[in-house]
N, C-alpha and C positions, 0 to 999 in steps of 0.2 A: 870261807875254807876255816874247818875245825881240822886241830891237828888228835889227836887221839894214842895212846902206849897199852896196848894191851900182854900180855904176858900169855905165849903159847908152851906146849908143852913136846917134847922129844921121843919119844919110846926108845925108837930104830931110825938112823940113817946106818946109808955107806952100810951094810952090813953086819949092823953091830948092835948091842945092841943095847938100852942101857938101863941102869937098877940104881936109885933110881932113876925116874925123868927124867932129862937134865931141861929146865924150866928159865925163860930167856923172854925181857921185854919188848919189842916190836913196835914203833913208831913211825905214825902213818900221817898224813893227809889225804882227808875224801873233802870231798866238792858238799859244800849249802845246798843247792843249786843248778840248776840249767843253765845260766843265764855268768854263771859261774867258770864254767865247762865251757861256754863259748869262749870266753872273755879274753881265759887263760888259752885259748884256739888252740883247745883237749880231744875237742872232740877227730871223732872219728872218722877219715873220707869214706865216699862209698864202695869202696873195691875191698878197703878196709872192713869194712861192716859183709861185705860178701867174704870170704877170706874167717872171717873172725864164724861170720854164721857157718858158716861150709864144717867147717871145722868141731864146731859146736853139735850138725849133725850129722856125721858122722863117727864121733864119739856119741853118738846116741844109740845107733846102728849097729858099729859095731858092739855094744855092751849089751843091747838085743841079743845081737843075734846069739854072742859069743851065753847068755844066761839061756835061751830056746837050749842049744846045745846040754849045757852044763846039765837042764832040768830033762834034758831026753833019755839022759845018761843017769840018773834019778840020781847024780850031785845033787847035792845039796849046801847052803851055804852055812859053814860055822860059825855059831853067836853061845852067849851064856847058857843059850835053851836046848843048844842037844849036845854040846860039848862039854868035859869036864873037862877036860885040859884050860879051853881055853876059860869060864867060869872060874877056873883056880886063877890063872891071871890074874882078871880084869881082880880080882876080892880082897887077888897080895896085890895092886896099883889102888886100891881102897887106903888100905888098911898104910901102907906105906908114903900115904897123901895126907896120913890122916898126922902126921907126927909124933904117934905116940910106942912104934913099931921101932927096933933095925928090920937089918936085910932078914936074920935067921930067922924072927920072933915073928915078921909078920907071915915069913912060910911057914913055916912050923901051924901057925893057926890058921892057916888060912887053912893046911890041910886036914890039918882038926877038925874043922867046922866046916869040912862040906866035905868031907872024909872020902877023899880021893890023894890018891899018894899022886909024884911027883912023876912027872917024864923022864928019863936018865935025858935028854940031852937038854932039861928045863937045869 
């Protein structure tokens, strides 16, 4: 078993946006081999495997149906390539993560560089 610590980030949770994003360390143990898993008696029973696989299938089917519906309605997934506000927010996050800007400076530089004004609710 190996112990790993990684730093994760959280930009929003529980209805709140965080600026700068929250960073927090998480430590967890991972098995090195199937033998370790078996020795720890941590395998899934067949009933648990059925439950897990069925949940995966439901999730995939639901997502595929939702994507098909949204596609048929002409609704595109919004990302940095087709939404100026998302591009602006992502650039702002990069600037903030550099540690060279305060919040106001990063917002101003991002808006000026991308020639995009911040939406009122930002």
